[in-house]
C-alpha positions, 0 to 999 in steps of 0.5 A: 500500500505504501509503494502504491501511494508513493507511485501516486504521489510521484505522478502528481509531483512530476506535472507540478515540477514541469509546470514550475519549470515554465514559470517566470521565477526561472527567467534569471537562469535563461542566458539567451535573450531577444528583444524588439521595441516599438513606439506608437503615438495616439491622440486622446480626447480630454479626460480619456482613458489609457488601459494597459493589461500586461502579463509579465513585465512592468508598466510605467506611466508618466503624465505630460502636457498635451493631448497625445499618448506615446507608448514604448513597448519592449518585448523581451524573449528569453531562452536557453539558446539564442535560437529559442529566444528568437523563435519565441519573440514573434509569439509575444503579441500586443493587441491594440484597441484604439478609440478617440476616448480610449487607448487600450493595449493588452499583452496576449497570454500564451497557451500551454506550459513554457519549459526553458523559455520566458517572456515579458513586455515592458510598457513605458507610457507618456500620457496627458496628465488629466487622462484616466489610467487603468493599468492591470498586471500579473507579474510586475510592478505598476508605477504612475507619476504626475497624473491628475486623472483617476488612477486604477493600478492593479497587480498580483505579484509586484509593487504599486507605486504612485508619485506626485498624484492629484486625482483619485487612486485605487491601488491593489496588489496581492504580493507586494507593497503599495506606496502612494505620494499625493501632491494634492487631494481632491474629492475622489476616493483613495483606496489602497489594499494589499495582502502580503506587503506594506501600505504607505500613503503620503499626504500634504499637511493641509489636505482634508481627509477622512481615513480608515485603516485596517490590518490583520497582522501588522501595525498602523502608524501615523507620523509627521501629520500634526493636524490628524485627529484619531477618532477610533483606535483598536489593535487592528483598526484606526480611524481619523480625520486630517484637518477636520476630514474630507476625501475618503481614504481607505487603507488595508493590508493583511500581512504588513504595516500601514504608514500614513505620512506627511509629504511636506515633512517626510525629509525633515522629520523622523517617523518617530516624531509623532508616533503616539497619534496612532500606534507608538511602535509595532512593538506595542502591537506585538505586546498586545498580541502576546497578552491576548495569547496569554489570556487565551492560554489561561 
């Protein structure tokens, strides 16, 4: 019976090992590489949307003046040999759906298991500042800079980063951190959520915001925000108002910490200057967990 069970397990393990061999985790071991790059420009109506859907690789979006979208896409194929990499390159397909008010690009998913090969597409986008950005990724970072339109940035394995933003933000990832720097805060909601990683939000000192932050395993910390009033505080939850309240802000992580910071003083004051406003330190949370465990043991 034990022999039969071992044979059954071997049958199950072999396909799993083959599948893992084709994952992007092994890309670093593929020495051969073939690349191709193209740059396209498209006109976009004011307030239009830029939609990028990627599988492997990063997405970078930068806000610029004007009404034209410029996209530079790098297709990268990797293989055990130069011939294998060159053969894979044409199979990396980018679908375009172009309309006056929406520019949509999508990396086509490849069918089957890839053994000894891998690919990625790196999107570099220069877009009108007021455009809506909708970027979705699977394996790779999403980074957005200097946009005033709404930003939707979602990835599964990778970080979400935003700098010098002034519109609403919806940032989500599963395995990665989220770091958002708001140059100003408008009326649109800011929502940041990850499962395994930290969440950091930097707000102007004079911004008006109503904040709700929740964690499962980790700490919540507010530093360098002099006008932040805590309205509700628990071990895993913090609610408060910055300058009397305003824009709705929701922050959540399962395994990680949440940090709320002032972008105006982040370079001149330490994180420990005003820790008492939320949680003094993550050690306090650990102490609470230890106390809870002792109570349960009793």
